[in-house]
N, C-alpha and C positions, 0 to 999 in steps of 0.2 A: 063759853063754858070755861070756868076758872079751874086750873089744875090744883089738885090737893097736894101741896108741897110736903105736908107732914107724912104722907104715906109713901113717898117716893124717895129712893136713894139715888146716889149719883149715877148708877147704871140704868136708871129709869124704872126699876122694878121695886115694888113694895115688898116687905118681908112676906114670904110665902106666896107671892104672886107668880103666876106662870108667864113665860114670855109670850108675846103675841104670836099668832099663827105664822106670820111672815118671818119672824125671828126664829121660831122653831124650825121652819122649813130651811132657812139659810144655814142654821147649825147642822141640820141633818145632811144637807148637801155637802157641807165642809167635811163631815166625818166620812161620808161616802167617797168623796174625792180623795181625801188625805189619809183616811183610815186611822187606826189607833197609832199613837206615837211609837216609833221604833226606837227603842233605847240604844241599840247598837249604832244607829245612824246619828243620834244625838251625841253619843260619846265619841264617835269618830270625828264629828265636826269640832267638838270641844278640843280633842287632842290635836287636830290639825291646826286650830287657832293657837294653841299653846306652842306648837312646833314653829309656827311662823314667828311668834314673839321670841322664841329661843334663838332662831336664826338671826333675827334683827340684833339681839344682844350679842350674839357670837360675832357678828360683823363689827359692832361697835367696839368690843373688846379687842378684836384683831387690829383695828385701827389704833386703839390706845397703845397696844403693845408695840406697834410700829413706831409711834411717836416717842415712846419711852426709849426704845432702842436707838432711834436717831439722835436723841439727846446724849446718849452714852453714859458711861459710869460716873462721869463728873456730876451728874444730876444728883442732888442730895437724897432723893427717895428712889433711886434707881432700883436697888435690890428689892425693897418692899413692894414696889409696884410690879416688878417682873414676877415676883412670887404670887401676889394677889391676882394679877391678871391670868397667870397660868392656872391657879386654883379655880378661878371662875370659868375659864375655858374648859378645863377638865370636867368640872361639875355639869356644865352645859351639855357636853357630849354624853355624859352618863344619863342626864334627864332626857335627852333626845332618844337614846336607846330604850329607856323605860317607856317613853311615849309610844314607841314602835310596838313594844310588847303589849301595852294597854289596848292599842288598836287591834292587835291580832286576836285577842281573846273574845269569845262570845259572851256578852253580858246576860243573855237569856238562859245560860246554863248555871243553875244555882250552885253546882259543885265548884265553879270558878269564882264565886262572889268573894270568898275570903281572901283568895290570892290577889284578885283585882283590887280589893279594898286596900290590902297591904301595899301593893305597887303604887296605887294612887296616893296613899298617904306618904309613901317614901318620896315620890316625885314632888309632892307639895312641900315636904320638908326640905328637900334639896333646892327647890326654887327659892324658898325663904332664905336659905344659906347663901345662895347666889346673889340675892338682893342685898343682903348684909355685906358681903364681900365687895359688891359694886359700890355700895355707899362709901366704904373705906377707900376704894380706888378713886372715887370722885373727891373725897376729902384730901387725899395726898396730892391730887391734881396732876394732870398731864398737860404740860405746855408745849407749844411748838418749839423746835430747836432755835437757839439764839441766832444762828447764822441765817436761818430762813426769815426770822422776824426782822433782822437788820437789813436784809436785801430788799424787803418790801417798802422800807421807809425812804 
């Protein structure tokens, strides 16, 4: 029997076709086991992932700050890098606090939707600013102190 390729899409179903009984049974079991999607659970996982990335960037910025301070004021971009790294660290702490508040609120409460939307947009905007600041930090460059580089050669 030759399959009719014109009536099948990539998912194996033609337009308007119903899934096979086995497929319907599998989908039904999935919904019974997993239930409807819990929006709070999804948002909490998303916020936790953002927090992990924020912590990783926080650690990288702390390391960069240490490297700049080890180079001392004789480094040509000492002050701009100290300021940029400090701004980045401060904004990351603010975003971390915002993420804590986002996790705390119940998404299923329609009265909180506008406040949560504002906080989410604020966090997204701050993350964008953090990215831009970190691009400038990278552009100015943080090198290892000269004494440390010379001792390794």
